[in-house]
C-alpha positions in Angstrom: -2.4 7.7 -29.8 0.2 10.0 -31.5 3.8 10.3 -30.0 3.3 14.1 -29.7 0.3 13.3 -27.6 1.8 10.7 -25.3 4.4 13.1 -24.6 2.5 16.1 -23.9 0.5 13.8 -21.6 3.6 12.3 -19.9 5.0 15.9 -19.6 1.9 17.2 -17.7 1.6 14.0 -15.6 5.3 14.6 -14.6 4.7 18.3 -14.0 1.6 17.3 -11.9 3.0 14.7 -9.9 6.0 17.1 -8.9 4.1 20.0 -8.0 1.8 17.5 -5.8 5.0 16.0 -3.9 6.1 19.9 -3.5 2.8 20.5 -1.9 2.4 17.4 0.2 6.0 17.9 1.5 6.6 21.7 1.5 3.1 23.3 1.8 1.6 21.0 4.2 4.3 21.7 6.7 3.7 25.3 6.0 0.3 25.0 6.7 0.8 23.2 10.0 2.9 26.2 11.1 0.2 28.3 10.3 -2.7 26.6 12.2 -0.5 26.1 15.1 -2.3 28.5 17.9 -4.9 29.5 15.1 -8.6 29.1 15.6 -8.5 25.5 13.9 -5.6 24.6 16.2 -7.4 21.9 18.0 -8.5 20.2 14.7 -5.1 20.4 13.0 -3.8 16.7 12.9 -7.2 15.7 11.3 -6.9 18.6 8.8 -3.4 17.8 7.8 -3.9 14.3 7.7 -7.0 14.6 5.4 -4.9 16.8 2.9 -1.9 14.4 2.6 -4.1 11.4 1.9 -6.2 13.6 -0.3 -2.9 14.5 -2.3 -2.0 10.8 -2.3 -5.1 10.0 -3.9 -4.4 12.6 -6.4 -1.0 11.2 -6.8 -2.3 7.5 -7.3 -4.6 8.6 -10.2 -1.7 10.1 -12.2 0.6 7.1 -11.5 -2.2 4.8 -13.0 -3.0 7.2 -15.8 0.7 7.0 -16.7 0.3 3.2 -16.7 -2.6 3.4 -19.0 -1.1 5.7 -21.3 1.9 3.2 -21.7 -0.2 0.5 -22.3 -2.2 2.7 -25.1 1.2 3.4 -26.7 2.2 -0.3 -26.9 -1.5 -1.2 -28.1 -2.5 -3.5 -25.5 -5.1 -1.3 -23.4 -7.7 -3.5 -24.4 -6.3 -6.1 -22.2 -7.3 -7.7 -18.5 -4.4 -5.7 -17.2 -6.1 -2.3 -17.8 -8.6 -3.2 -15.4 -6.2 -3.2 -12.5 -5.3 0.4 -13.1 -8.9 1.5 -13.7 -10.3 0.0 -10.5 -7.5 1.6 -8.6 -8.6 4.9 -10.2 -12.3 4.5 -9.2 -10.9 3.7 -5.6 -8.8 6.8 -5.5 -11.5 9.0 -6.5 -14.0 7.3 -4.1 -11.6 7.8 -1.3 -10.9 11.3 -2.4 -14.8 12.1 -2.2 -14.7 10.6 1.3 -12.1 12.7 2.3 -13.3 15.9 1.2 -16.7 15.0 2.9 -14.7 13.8 6.0 -12.9 17.6 5.9 -16.5 19.4 6.1 -17.2 17.2 9.0 -13.9 18.1 10.7 -14.6 21.9 9.8 -18.3 21.9 10.5 -18.2 22.3 14.6 -18.1 25.9 15.8 -17.7 28.9 14.2 -14.2 28.7 12.9 -15.2 28.2 9.2 -18.4 29.5 7.5 -21.4 27.2 6.9 -21.2 28.0 3.3 -17.6 26.4 3.1 -19.0 23.4 4.6 -21.7 23.2 2.2 -19.2 24.0 -0.6 -17.1 21.0 0.5 -20.2 18.8 0.5 -20.8 19.8 -3.1 -17.3 19.3 -4.0 -17.2 15.8 -2.3 -20.2 14.9 -4.6 -18.6 16.1 -7.5 -15.5 13.9 -7.0 -17.9 10.9 -6.3 -19.6 11.7 -9.8 -15.9 11.4 -11.3 -15.9 8.3 -9.8 -19.0 6.9 -11.2 -18.1 8.4 -14.6 -14.8 6.2 -14.8 -16.9 3.3 -13.6 -19.1 3.7 -16.8 -16.1 4.2 -19.0 -14.8 0.8 -17.3 -17.9 -0.9 -18.5 -16.8 0.3 -21.9 -13.4 -0.9 -21.6 -15.1 -4.4 -20.6 -17.1 -4.3 -23.8 -14.2 -3.3 -26.0 -12.0 -6.0 -24.5 -14.7 -8.7 -25.1 -15.3 -7.6 -28.9 -11.5 -7.6 -29.1 -11.5 -11.2 -27.9 -14.5 -12.0 -30.0 -12.6 -10.6 -32.9 -9.6 -12.5 -32.3 -11.5 -15.6 -31.9 -13.0 -15.0 -35.3 -9.7 -14.5 -37.0 -8.3 -17.7 -35.9 -11.5 -19.6 -37.3 -11.5 -17.6 -40.5 -7.6 -18.5 -40.8 -8.3 -22.5 -40.3 -11.0 -22.2 -43.0 -8.8 -20.5 -45.3 
């Protein structure tokens, strides 16, 4: 991975993390004020909790990607240490999918939100869960690459012993 690519990715990750922190603090507070006395006032706490936790899952993914980029830059991404971050990313996407589904469940009763919006949230939840499954497949590819790396190292050691 080139230096410019790593730098661009890091800049994007920092911008996304800063933006998510802004949304989590300022925008959620404004949303809470807007919801007070409105149609969804009785569901204000669960909605805000779901939004804050959802942003937290995105932040978790951003931090894990940062750590994986560091591992790629150092050339040790094909190690057992990478699995920890990949597992956290899978868990964060799964949690995000459950949170989107929970938001649909919270918004479903009554007529405050159109049924199409609830259905759309169900579809988004399924899409986010599909991303978790895609990352799981990529984790399996990482496991194969790590196994090949270990085998190649072993074979090089044997070859060096023979020579």
